[in-house]
Backbone as CSV, one residue per row, in Angstrom:
resi,resn,N_x,N_y,N_z,CA_x,CA_y,CA_z,C_x,C_y,C_z
1,MET,-2.948,-154.782,-149.617,-2.182,-153.620,-150.147,-2.341,-153.587,-151.674
2,THR,-2.551,-152.439,-152.290,-2.726,-152.322,-153.741,-1.452,-152.584,-154.338
3,VAL,-1.376,-153.240,-155.278,-0.285,-153.641,-156.246,0.013,-152.467,-157.305
4,SER,1.151,-151.926,-157.250,1.433,-150.901,-158.233,1.611,-151.419,-159.489
5,TYR,1.012,-150.514,-160.587,1.037,-150.936,-162.076,2.666,-150.583,-162.406
6,PHE,3.418,-149.807,-161.680,4.692,-149.236,-162.016,5.903,-149.798,-161.302
7,LYS,6.947,-149.969,-161.956,8.186,-150.439,-161.352,8.867,-149.541,-160.354
8,PRO,8.800,-149.980,-159.087,9.401,-149.047,-158.196,10.936,-149.198,-158.043
9,ARG,11.451,-148.135,-157.545,13.017,-148.137,-157.186,13.260,-148.975,-156.008
10,LYS,14.193,-149.765,-155.969,14.556,-150.491,-154.812,15.047,-149.683,-153.672
11,PHE,14.719,-150.243,-152.484,15.044,-149.530,-151.248,16.660,-149.306,-151.230
12,PHE,17.071,-147.975,-150.961,18.453,-147.708,-150.776,19.336,-148.292,-152.017
13,SER,18.656,-148.110,-153.193,19.407,-148.337,-154.407,20.139,-147.123,-154.889
14,PHE,21.369,-147.127,-155.082,22.117,-145.938,-155.592,22.344,-145.950,-157.054
15,SER,21.955,-147.080,-157.610,21.980,-147.216,-159.142,20.714,-147.742,-159.949
16,ALA,19.629,-147.035,-159.480,18.383,-147.290,-159.831,18.179,-146.767,-161.395
17,HIS,17.419,-147.532,-162.159,16.983,-147.193,-163.572,16.250,-145.691,-163.449
18,PRO,16.726,-144.830,-164.348,16.003,-143.525,-164.323,14.541,-143.468,-164.438
19,TYR,13.953,-144.528,-165.036,12.618,-144.621,-165.128,11.779,-145.319,-163.905
20,ASP,12.632,-145.802,-163.016,12.035,-146.343,-161.729,11.295,-145.204,-160.954
21,ILE,10.318,-145.564,-160.357,9.587,-144.678,-159.527,9.888,-144.652,-158.137
22,GLY,9.721,-143.527,-157.348,9.981,-143.545,-155.908,11.278,-142.958,-155.561
23,ASN,11.799,-143.015,-154.368,13.053,-142.417,-154.063,13.899,-143.548,-153.385
24,ILE,14.928,-143.037,-152.833,15.938,-143.885,-152.141,15.324,-144.859,-151.045
25,ILE,14.351,-144.129,-150.342,13.819,-144.841,-149.065,12.366,-145.402,-149.585
26,GLY,12.227,-145.587,-150.799,10.993,-146.166,-151.304,9.976,-145.312,-151.592
27,PHE,8.688,-145.790,-151.739,7.580,-144.958,-151.903,6.310,-145.457,-151.324
28,TRP,5.361,-144.516,-151.072,3.974,-145.187,-150.762,3.273,-145.504,-151.825
29,GLN,2.899,-146.859,-151.672,2.135,-147.475,-152.946,0.825,-146.688,-153.230
30,ARG,0.295,-146.198,-152.294,-0.956,-145.424,-152.456,-0.671,-144.144,-153.327
31,HIS,0.639,-143.728,-153.428,1.148,-142.558,-153.963,1.836,-142.769,-155.209
32,ASP,1.802,-144.006,-155.747,2.445,-144.419,-156.932,2.125,-143.668,-158.135
33,ASP,0.970,-143.122,-158.246,0.545,-142.334,-159.324,1.215,-140.886,-159.353
34,ASN,1.439,-140.326,-158.103,2.243,-139.080,-157.896,3.648,-139.224,-158.411
35,HIS,4.307,-140.363,-158.085,5.732,-140.560,-158.339,5.791,-140.800,-159.914
36,PHE,4.933,-141.441,-160.491,4.797,-141.822,-162.006,4.795,-140.449,-162.637
37,LEU,3.898,-139.569,-162.241,3.590,-138.264,-162.957,4.779,-137.228,-162.668
38,LEU,5.336,-137.447,-161.553,6.632,-136.562,-161.301,7.723,-136.818,-162.410
39,LYS,7.783,-138.065,-162.777,8.745,-138.426,-163.910,8.295,-137.816,-165.250
40,VAL,7.061,-137.633,-165.359,6.390,-137.253,-166.672,6.821,-135.635,-166.806
41,TYR,6.471,-134.908,-165.602,6.765,-133.615,-165.610,8.153,-133.117,-166.034
42,ALA,9.214,-134.059,-165.540,10.480,-133.557,-165.889,11.213,-134.208,-167.101
43,MET,10.352,-134.818,-167.847,10.602,-135.697,-169.046,10.523,-134.944,-170.338
44,ASP,11.450,-135.134,-171.091,11.374,-134.682,-172.539,10.362,-135.576,-173.283
45,GLU,9.683,-135.011,-174.233,8.465,-135.690,-174.975,9.242,-136.921,-175.809
46,GLU,10.388,-136.747,-176.227,10.892,-137.888,-177.025,11.126,-139.131,-176.316
47,ASN,11.021,-139.056,-174.964,11.203,-140.242,-174.074,9.987,-140.876,-173.498
48,PHE,8.838,-140.324,-174.038,7.630,-140.800,-173.421,7.393,-142.213,-173.656
49,ASP,7.554,-142.640,-175.029,7.454,-143.999,-175.507,8.198,-144.960,-174.728
50,ALA,9.479,-144.788,-174.461,10.351,-145.570,-173.721,9.990,-145.637,-172.329
51,PHE,9.562,-144.585,-171.782,9.159,-144.497,-170.352,7.795,-145.381,-170.178
52,TYR,6.939,-145.151,-171.028,5.606,-145.939,-171.056,5.851,-147.419,-171.060
53,ASN,6.730,-147.780,-172.073,6.798,-149.168,-172.261,7.726,-149.823,-171.322
54,TYR,8.544,-149.104,-170.460,9.334,-149.632,-169.520,8.371,-150.195,-168.335
55,HIS,7.413,-149.333,-168.075,6.432,-149.761,-167.025,5.443,-150.787,-167.443
56,LEU,5.165,-150.637,-168.787,4.127,-151.591,-169.380,4.877,-153.019,-169.233
57,LYS,6.146,-153.159,-169.456,6.872,-154.376,-169.442,6.703,-154.887,-168.115
58,TYR,7.038,-154.018,-167.096,6.962,-154.485,-165.778,5.434,-155.153,-165.322
59,ALA,4.486,-154.271,-165.706,3.225,-154.784,-165.407,2.809,-156.257,-166.138
60,LEU,3.310,-156.259,-167.311,3.112,-157.505,-168.079,3.777,-158.791,-167.598
61,GLU,5.174,-158.506,-167.270,5.960,-159.616,-166.643,5.492,-160.060,-165.389
62,ASN,4.879,-159.232,-164.540,4.476,-159.678,-163.235,2.913,-159.956,-163.095
63,ASN,2.304,-160.038,-164.345,0.934,-160.360,-164.324,-0.014,-159.472,-163.455
64,ILE,0.473,-158.177,-163.446,-0.264,-157.206,-162.835,-1.538,-156.701,-163.634
65,ALA,-1.263,-156.607,-164.934,-2.380,-155.904,-165.826,-1.960,-156.390,-167.238
66,THR,-3.121,-156.385,-168.012,-2.812,-156.758,-169.511,-2.508,-155.289,-170.066
67,ASN,-2.152,-155.431,-171.463,-1.757,-154.308,-172.107,-2.846,-153.179,-172.071
68,GLN,-4.100,-153.681,-172.351,-5.204,-152.670,-172.316,-5.445,-152.072,-171.090
69,ASP,-5.534,-152.986,-169.868,-5.706,-152.524,-168.611,-4.711,-151.488,-168.278
70,PHE,-3.376,-151.709,-168.534,-2.407,-150.909,-168.185,-2.610,-149.465,-168.960
71,TYR,-3.093,-149.407,-170.181,-3.344,-148.397,-170.958,-4.244,-147.437,-170.048
72,ARG,-5.323,-148.175,-169.801,-6.600,-147.379,-169.291,-6.212,-146.833,-168.049
73,HIS,-5.345,-147.552,-167.239,-4.861,-147.086,-165.902,-4.101,-145.748,-165.960
74,VAL,-3.064,-145.779,-166.968,-2.336,-144.614,-167.175,-3.056,-143.520,-167.717
75,TRP,-3.963,-143.731,-168.731,-4.759,-142.736,-169.240,-5.695,-142.054,-168.153
76,GLN,-6.084,-142.796,-167.271,-7.174,-142.146,-166.284,-6.190,-141.447,-165.346
77,ILE,-5.138,-141.884,-164.947,-4.291,-140.991,-164.041,-4.042,-139.750,-164.740
78,VAL,-3.564,-139.729,-165.755,-3.092,-138.559,-166.552,-4.324,-137.693,-166.709
79,ASP,-5.518,-138.083,-167.132,-6.665,-137.266,-167.257,-7.083,-136.597,-166.028
80,SER,-7.022,-137.423,-164.982,-7.585,-136.762,-163.691,-6.701,-135.786,-163.150
81,ARG,-5.306,-135.913,-163.459,-4.437,-134.950,-162.985,-4.570,-133.591,-163.612
82,ILE,-4.865,-133.850,-164.926,-5.043,-132.588,-165.668,-6.210,-131.740,-165.207
83,ARG,-7.379,-132.603,-164.983,-8.628,-131.794,-164.410,-8.262,-131.335,-163.015
84,HIS,-7.455,-131.989,-162.220,-7.204,-131.653,-160.988,-6.381,-130.071,-161.076
85,PHE,-5.421,-130.060,-161.979,-4.636,-128.737,-162.073,-5.610,-127.640,-162.746
86,GLU,-6.417,-128.102,-163.599,-7.245,-126.979,-164.038,-8.321,-126.482,-163.112
87,LEU,-8.513,-127.182,-162.151,-9.421,-126.685,-160.877,-8.882,-125.720,-159.930
88,GLN,-7.388,-125.660,-159.947,-6.720,-124.938,-158.964,-6.847,-123.485,-159.226
89,ASP,-6.743,-122.657,-158.127,-6.982,-121.130,-158.105,-5.857,-120.656,-159.052
90,PRO,-6.185,-119.910,-160.063,-5.392,-119.268,-161.107,-4.572,-118.148,-160.502
91,PHE,-4.764,-117.665,-159.277,-4.047,-116.658,-158.726,-3.088,-117.064,-157.617
92,SER,-3.033,-118.433,-157.348,-2.225,-119.066,-156.441,-0.659,-118.897,-156.778
93,ARG,0.202,-119.011,-155.947,1.684,-118.833,-156.063,2.213,-120.046,-156.920
94,LYS,1.525,-120.977,-157.154,1.936,-122.239,-157.897,1.120,-122.230,-159.234
95,HIS,0.569,-121.206,-159.651,-0.096,-121.131,-160.935,0.725,-121.453,-162.108
96,ALA,2.054,-120.837,-162.127,2.954,-121.101,-163.379,3.210,-122.566,-163.324
97,LEU,3.574,-123.116,-162.272,3.900,-124.663,-162.122,2.796,-125.465,-162.595
98,HIS,1.574,-125.190,-162.126,0.387,-125.938,-162.578,0.186,-125.746,-164.163
99,LYS,0.414,-124.660,-164.657,0.362,-124.625,-166.139,1.301,-125.461,-166.763
100,ASN,2.550,-125.399,-166.217,3.525,-126.152,-166.985,3.209,-127.628,-166.875
101,ASN,2.778,-128.171,-165.742,2.430,-129.540,-165.405,1.173,-129.881,-166.503
102,ILE,0.208,-129.047,-166.717,-0.838,-129.330,-167.484,-0.203,-129.448,-168.931
103,GLN,0.568,-128.546,-169.354,1.229,-128.709,-170.754,1.876,-130.038,-170.966
104,LYS,2.651,-130.358,-169.959,3.289,-131.734,-170.051,2.478,-132.820,-170.117
105,LEU,1.419,-132.791,-169.120,0.410,-133.880,-169.014,-0.394,-134.024,-170.466
106,GLN,-0.638,-132.895,-171.038,-1.415,-132.906,-172.251,-0.565,-133.412,-173.339
107,ALA,0.585,-133.100,-173.379,1.538,-133.735,-174.350,1.697,-135.216,-174.149
108,PHE,1.828,-135.767,-172.941,1.860,-137.118,-172.645,0.627,-137.762,-173.067
109,GLN,-0.536,-137.237,-172.777,-1.807,-137.697,-173.267,-2.060,-137.832,-174.760
110,ARG,-1.488,-136.798,-175.418,-1.381,-136.988,-176.889,-0.598,-138.297,-177.263
111,TYR,0.522,-138.391,-176.615,1.364,-139.791,-176.863,0.369,-140.825,-176.676
112,LEU,-0.291,-140.932,-175.505,-1.229,-141.929,-175.099,-2.331,-142.232,-176.301
113,ASP,-2.835,-140.981,-176.874,-3.854,-141.011,-177.880,-3.430,-141.812,-179.009
114,SER,-2.064,-141.515,-179.243,-1.427,-142.209,-180.560,-1.202,-143.632,-180.348
115,VAL,-1.220,-144.164,-179.250,-1.025,-145.673,-179.078,-2.182,-146.455,-178.624
116,ASP,-3.358,-145.805,-178.653,-4.679,-146.374,-178.214,-5.094,-147.388,-179.380
117,GLU,-4.779,-148.653,-179.091,-5.169,-149.694,-180.081,-6.533,-150.249,-179.878
118,TRP,-7.105,-149.909,-178.640,-8.334,-150.462,-178.241,-9.527,-149.555,-178.334
119,ASN,-9.328,-148.319,-178.527,-10.386,-147.409,-178.442,-10.809,-147.302,-177.019
120,ALA,-9.767,-147.233,-176.136,-10.061,-147.533,-174.648,-10.342,-146.170,-174.017
121,ARG,-10.149,-145.053,-174.676,-10.547,-143.653,-174.084,-11.983,-143.582,-174.015
122,PRO,-12.572,-142.581,-173.211,-13.967,-142.318,-173.113,-14.588,-142.138,-174.418
123,SER,-15.906,-142.571,-174.515,-16.566,-142.766,-175.905,-16.575,-141.271,-176.473
124,HIS,-16.875,-140.332,-175.683,-17.070,-138.953,-176.155,-15.676,-138.439,-176.822
125,LEU,-14.692,-138.842,-176.392,-13.452,-138.381,-176.938,-13.296,-139.134,-178.349
126,LEU,-13.573,-140.493,-178.328,-13.351,-141.153,-179.569,-14.316,-140.567,-180.668
127,ILE,-15.571,-140.270,-180.207,-16.534,-139.632,-181.126,-16.240,-138.523,-181.765
128,ALA,-15.649,-137.531,-180.873,-15.262,-136.238,-181.383,-13.966,-136.416,-182.323
129,GLU,-13.153,-137.368,-181.946,-11.949,-137.629,-182.822,-12.345,-138.112,-184.165
130,LYS,-13.264,-139.000,-184.147,-13.704,-139.714,-185.437,-14.563,-138.595,-186.224
131,ASP,-15.299,-137.740,-185.517,-16.073,-136.730,-186.344,-14.959,-135.804,-186.907
132,ALA,-13.756,-135.596,-186.292,-12.911,-134.628,-186.845,-12.275,-135.294,-188.063
133,VAL,-12.070,-136.528,-187.923,-11.365,-137.319,-189.088,-12.418,-137.147,-190.157
134,ILE,-13.735,-137.488,-189.867,-14.487,-137.601,-190.968,-14.629,-136.194,-191.786
135,GLN,-14.780,-135.140,-190.961,-14.828,-133.756,-191.628,-13.628,-133.422,-192.340
136,ARG,-12.430,-133.906,-191.845,-11.120,-133.636,-192.688,-11.325,-134.430,-193.965
137,GLN,-11.707,-135.594,-193.909,-11.846,-136.590,-195.143,-12.728,-135.837,-196.110
138,GLN,-13.883,-135.368,-195.636,-14.924,-134.881,-196.430,-14.200,-133.589,-197.144
139,SER,-13.684,-132.741,-196.392,-12.848,-131.583,-196.978,-11.916,-132.020,-198.170
140,GLU,-11.110,-133.246,-197.776,-10.228,-133.584,-198.720,-10.924,-134.030,-200.031
141,ILE,-11.917,-134.852,-199.847,-12.937,-135.346,-200.985,-13.334,-134.227,-201.833
142,GLU,-13.696,-133.034,-201.157,-14.303,-132.155,-202.068,-13.126,-131.488,-202.844
143,ALA,-11.999,-131.350,-202.222,-10.758,-130.710,-202.848,-10.344,-131.531,-204.036
144,LEU,-10.411,-132.889,-203.788,-10.093,-133.934,-204.931,-11.088,-133.934,-206.081
145,LYS,-12.465,-133.528,-205.601,-13.445,-133.401,-206.731,-13.209,-132.273,-207.627
146,VAL,-12.714,-131.278,-206.947,-12.409,-130.016,-207.716,-11.242,-130.060,-208.665
147,LYS,-10.210,-130.781,-208.035,-9.002,-131.135,-208.896,-9.392,-132.107,-210.043
148,LEU,-10.254,-133.102,-209.782,-10.452,-134.048,-210.934,-11.375,-133.237,-211.896
149,SER,-12.184,-132.367,-211.499,-13.046,-131.599,-212.551,-12.067,-130.710,-213.421
150,GLU,-11.223,-130.155,-212.723,-10.005,-129.408,-213.521,-9.347,-130.334,-214.534
151,LEU,-9.011,-131.459,-213.936,-8.212,-132.330,-214.825,-8.882,-132.975,-215.985
152,ASN,-10.303,-133.054,-215.732,-11.155,-133.610,-216.849,-11.268,-132.762,-217.986
153,VAL,-10.795,-131.442,-217.956,-10.784,-130.490,-219.009,-9.864,-131.140,-220.106
154,PHE,-8.768,-131.644,-219.628,-7.711,-132.016,-220.462,-7.819,-133.561,-220.915
155,GLU,-8.975,-134.079,-220.511,-9.225,-135.578,-221.050,-9.831,-135.481,-222.509
156,VAL,-9.511,-136.536,-223.179,-9.973,-136.662,-224.641,-10.598,-137.872,-224.858
157,THR,-11.911,-137.717,-225.576,-12.501,-139.007,-225.902,-12.088,-139.819,-227.113
158,GLN,-11.280,-139.000,-228.019,-10.620,-139.524,-229.038,-9.144,-139.036,-229.286
159,LYS,-8.212,-139.791,-229.384,-6.929,-139.365,-229.490,-6.554,-139.122,-231.026
160,VAL,-5.477,-138.253,-231.081,-4.957,-138.052,-232.461,-4.423,-139.290,-233.162
161,TRP,-4.821,-139.758,-234.194,-4.558,-141.058,-234.892,-3.158,-140.853,-235.684
162,ILE,-2.156,-141.608,-235.260,-0.911,-141.677,-236.094,-0.850,-142.763,-237.087
163,ASP,-0.677,-142.665,-238.305,-0.710,-143.637,-239.316,0.294,-144.758,-238.856
164,GLU,-0.178,-145.924,-239.120,0.578,-147.211,-238.592,2.076,-147.170,-239.342
165,GLY,3.011,-147.233,-238.258,4.415,-147.258,-238.774,5.000,-146.025,-238.568
166,TYR,4.329,-144.901,-238.421,4.921,-143.432,-238.413,5.024,-142.788,-237.154
167,LEU,4.777,-143.613,-236.015,5.026,-142.957,-234.751,6.489,-142.454,-234.565
168,PRO,7.610,-143.163,-235.138,8.803,-142.593,-235.114,8.830,-141.120,-235.677
169,THR,8.063,-140.961,-236.935,7.942,-139.705,-237.650,7.543,-138.518,-236.787
170,LEU,6.509,-138.760,-236.015,5.941,-137.730,-235.017,7.000,-137.466,-233.996
171,ILE,7.652,-138.460,-233.579,8.590,-138.364,-232.536,9.848,-137.405,-232.938
172,ASP,10.287,-137.574,-234.098,11.359,-136.827,-234.891,10.825,-135.419,-234.852
173,LEU,9.594,-135.088,-235.164,9.304,-133.783,-235.344,9.354,-133.188,-233.918
174,ILE,8.848,-133.788,-232.847,9.022,-133.400,-231.637,10.383,-133.033,-231.133
175,LEU,11.364,-133.988,-231.580,12.752,-133.798,-231.281,13.231,-132.628,-231.920
176,GLN,12.879,-132.288,-233.227,13.215,-131.136,-233.762,12.738,-129.886,-233.092
177,LEU,11.608,-129.895,-232.585,10.911,-128.780,-231.930,11.749,-128.296,-230.665
178,ARG,12.224,-129.349,-230.122,12.977,-129.268,-228.894,14.414,-128.465,-229.001
179,GLU,14.716,-128.505,-230.365,16.084,-127.816,-230.601,15.928,-126.557,-231.413
180,LEU,14.774,-126.064,-231.602,14.529,-124.897,-232.397,14.985,-123.638,-231.519
181,GLY,15.824,-122.755,-232.198,16.423,-121.584,-231.524,15.759,-120.467,-231.851
182,LEU,15.703,-119.374,-231.055,15.231,-118.031,-231.302,16.398,-117.115,-231.519
183,ASN,16.069,-116.004,-232.125,16.877,-114.914,-232.404,17.850,-114.396,-231.252
184,SER,17.132,-114.588,-230.059,17.717,-114.279,-228.834,18.827,-115.119,-228.371
185,GLY,18.941,-116.541,-229.049,19.912,-117.294,-228.638,19.253,-118.387,-227.671
186,ARG,18.108,-118.223,-227.157,17.403,-119.183,-226.401,16.525,-120.060,-227.138
187,LYS,16.118,-121.247,-226.515,15.503,-122.308,-227.094,14.020,-121.787,-227.211
188,LEU,13.257,-122.253,-228.213,11.862,-122.008,-228.296,11.162,-122.719,-227.155
189,LEU,11.489,-123.878,-226.959,10.862,-124.721,-225.878,11.959,-124.978,-224.742
190,LYS,11.494,-125.084,-223.542,12.407,-125.344,-222.604,11.828,-126.235,-221.541
191,SER,12.476,-127.304,-221.206,12.083,-128.142,-220.041,13.200,-128.829,-219.377
192,ASP,13.215,-128.810,-218.159,14.392,-129.441,-217.417,14.300,-131.002,-217.530
193,HIS,13.201,-131.461,-217.963,13.044,-132.894,-217.985,12.478,-133.275,-219.257
194,LYS,12.668,-134.399,-219.875,12.198,-134.907,-221.177,11.004,-135.624,-221.062
195,ILE,10.581,-136.079,-219.865,9.353,-136.777,-219.722,8.242,-136.135,-220.064
196,PRO,7.935,-134.797,-219.945,6.647,-134.221,-220.452,6.413,-134.373,-221.958
197,TYR,7.445,-134.523,-222.744,7.109,-134.787,-224.116,6.636,-136.227,-224.417
198,ALA,7.082,-137.164,-223.657,6.652,-138.503,-223.714,5.352,-138.817,-223.165
199,LYS,5.012,-138.031,-222.012,3.537,-137.976,-221.573,2.616,-137.347,-222.594
200,MET,2.991,-136.340,-223.134,2.115,-135.667,-224.152,1.798,-136.695,-225.330
201,ILE,2.719,-137.284,-225.802,2.381,-138.273,-226.876,1.733,-139.290,-226.414
202,SER,1.977,-139.849,-225.327,1.207,-141.117,-224.727,-0.167,-140.731,-224.536
203,LYS,-0.494,-139.489,-223.926,-1.728,-139.053,-223.580,-2.694,-138.783,-224.657
204,TYR,-2.148,-138.011,-225.719,-3.045,-137.389,-226.674,-2.833,-138.053,-227.943
205,PHE,-2.040,-139.112,-228.439,-1.770,-139.713,-229.675,-2.044,-141.139,-229.435
206,SER,-2.520,-141.833,-230.637,-2.659,-143.284,-230.702,-1.959,-143.782,-231.929
207,HIS,-1.290,-144.780,-231.917,-0.516,-145.359,-233.010,-1.403,-146.434,-233.756
208,ALA,-2.033,-145.943,-234.856,-2.989,-146.817,-235.572,-4.209,-147.302,-234.716
209,GLY,-4.672,-146.210,-233.826,-5.835,-146.594,-232.947,-5.310,-147.295,-231.795
210,LYS,-4.085,-147.625,-231.454,-3.760,-148.298,-230.259,-2.940,-147.350,-229.241
211,ASP,-3.232,-147.550,-228.001,-2.551,-146.691,-227.065,-1.054,-146.817,-227.236
212,ILE,-0.212,-145.802,-226.894,1.108,-145.743,-226.864,1.815,-145.756,-225.369
213,SER,2.507,-146.843,-225.034,3.137,-146.836,-223.733,4.186,-145.787,-223.680
214,ILE,4.044,-145.079,-222.445,4.962,-144.028,-222.131,6.367,-144.546,-222.067
215,GLU,6.643,-145.864,-221.901,7.902,-146.399,-221.715,8.482,-146.504,-222.995
216,THR,7.674,-146.809,-224.161,8.148,-146.780,-225.536,8.530,-145.362,-225.969
217,ILE,7.765,-144.499,-225.669,8.166,-143.051,-225.972,9.434,-142.515,-225.347
218,ARG,9.424,-142.773,-224.066,10.664,-142.264,-223.345,11.994,-142.667,-223.873
219,ASN,12.003,-143.947,-224.560,13.354,-144.391,-225.106,13.879,-143.521,-226.002
220,TYR,13.033,-142.617,-226.829,13.517,-141.716,-227.673,14.211,-140.428,-227.087
221,PHE,13.691,-140.205,-225.884,14.117,-138.910,-225.184,15.055,-139.260,-224.271
222,VAL,16.344,-139.486,-224.783,17.406,-139.868,-223.788,18.762,-138.855,-224.202
223,GLU,19.596,-138.870,-223.281,20.832,-138.036,-223.377,21.496,-138.449,-224.780
224,LYS,22.074,-137.478,-225.290,22.902,-137.576,-226.544,24.448,-137.397,-226.314
225,LYS,25.268,-138.139,-227.064,26.589,-137.667,-227.190,26.767,-137.243,-228.709
226,GLY,26.812,-136.016,-228.967,26.751,-135.502,-230.332,25.287,-135.800,-230.937
227,ASP,25.120,-136.449,-231.974,23.855,-136.802,-232.643,23.417,-138.191,-232.219
228,VAL,24.169,-138.920,-231.398,23.939,-140.309,-231.167,23.456,-140.477,-229.793
229,PRO,22.192,-141.103,-229.476,21.785,-141.218,-228.196,22.745,-142.116,-227.353
230,VAL,23.058,-141.831,-226.128,23.855,-142.845,-225.293,23.195,-144.157,-225.030
231,LYS,21.954,-144.038,-224.932,21.108,-145.277,-224.833,19.822,-144.922,-225.360
232,GLY,18.882,-145.982,-225.612,17.533,-145.698,-225.972,17.446,-146.186,-227.431
233,THR,16.365,-145.419,-228.111,15.847,-145.742,-229.428,16.137,-144.514,-230.306
234,MET,16.728,-144.746,-231.602,16.846,-143.688,-232.508,15.737,-143.736,-233.513
235,VAL,15.487,-142.569,-234.185,14.499,-142.550,-235.105,15.066,-143.119,-236.414
236,PRO,14.633,-144.131,-237.208,15.061,-144.705,-238.204,15.154,-143.599,-239.296
237,THR,16.315,-143.600,-240.158,16.373,-142.604,-241.203,15.178,-142.491,-242.219
238,ASP,14.628,-143.758,-242.399,13.553,-143.679,-243.459,12.267,-143.170,-242.860
239,ARG,12.194,-142.824,-241.508,11.015,-142.224,-240.824,11.317,-140.696,-240.670
240,ARG,12.457,-140.228,-240.893,12.741,-138.794,-240.703,12.285,-138.065,-242.174
241,LEU,10.981,-137.762,-242.211,10.378,-137.491,-243.482,10.184,-135.910,-243.683
242,PHE,10.368,-135.224,-242.386,10.029,-133.775,-242.482,11.405,-133.030,-241.948
243,ARG,11.504,-131.771,-242.254,12.379,-130.990,-241.670,11.772,-129.649,-241.257
244,ILE,11.935,-129.173,-240.112,11.367,-127.836,-239.575,12.391,-126.910,-240.032
245,VAL,11.945,-125.785,-240.706,12.887,-124.656,-240.937,12.292,-123.394,-240.611
246,ARG,13.013,-122.261,-240.466,12.575,-121.022,-240.123,11.774,-120.361,-241.305
247,ALA,10.706,-119.701,-241.039,9.940,-118.977,-242.205,10.653,-117.811,-242.760
248,ASP,11.503,-117.352,-242.085,12.272,-116.159,-242.577,13.517,-116.464,-243.349
249,GLY,13.618,-117.881,-243.452,14.825,-118.161,-244.209,16.264,-118.195,-243.730
250,ASP,16.157,-118.005,-242.288,17.511,-118.006,-241.724,18.053,-119.481,-241.292
251,PHE,18.517,-119.995,-242.431,19.023,-121.309,-242.340,20.050,-121.686,-241.282
252,GLY,20.678,-120.393,-240.787,21.555,-120.845,-239.575,20.880,-121.481,-238.292
253,SER,19.494,-121.105,-238.375,18.663,-121.848,-237.166,18.012,-123.150,-237.501
254,VAL,18.199,-123.581,-238.856,17.458,-124.783,-239.201,17.836,-125.996,-238.282
255,VAL,16.862,-126.803,-238.032,17.293,-128.042,-237.229,17.849,-129.088,-238.125
């Protein structure tokens, strides 16, 4: 007698586990694949994993199959049944049922594909899958190359040199620019975040020829309570060397 890979319902059991296969009077072991698939047809996709592992645990605990053997067995049952339904007369009265069964089996097969740790599926499927992955990755690489080329336009071979000790002076000017107002009452510059200013200074300026850490810069761009930063770094008074004023002499808008 062939041993079933799947956990059967006990004879005359009225409290069987919902994943057990068979019926109250048992099942024919030669038809255990049918009983297994009947569960799949009526099952929500979110339960596939629990259902599969329920029977896998049974097969492993009873030394019926290894993890890989169990996977191959289930995959073959599902694949064979899909092909069986696809060969049925499309004008038969059961055509709608066959279509529904195919859709559910294909969904279950996609689940099986996702847990194939051994590349146990037929080689032609694995090759096609890997070819699709390679093609997708090549497309992603080409897109990244284009994006990199666009970004390289903004790269600089030599940064703007800030004289030693005067990094705070530049920062003070940027801080002033952020506060400049227009006649309309709106700000000249607007950004919901302060980090763009820190990134700009770090990327395009050097302090006495040395790169500037973005963390150093962002300490100057912090929230203020009045004129005093809540936290972070203030520009020293002796480095506030310049004042930006309006060219039209409207000192009401002077920073």
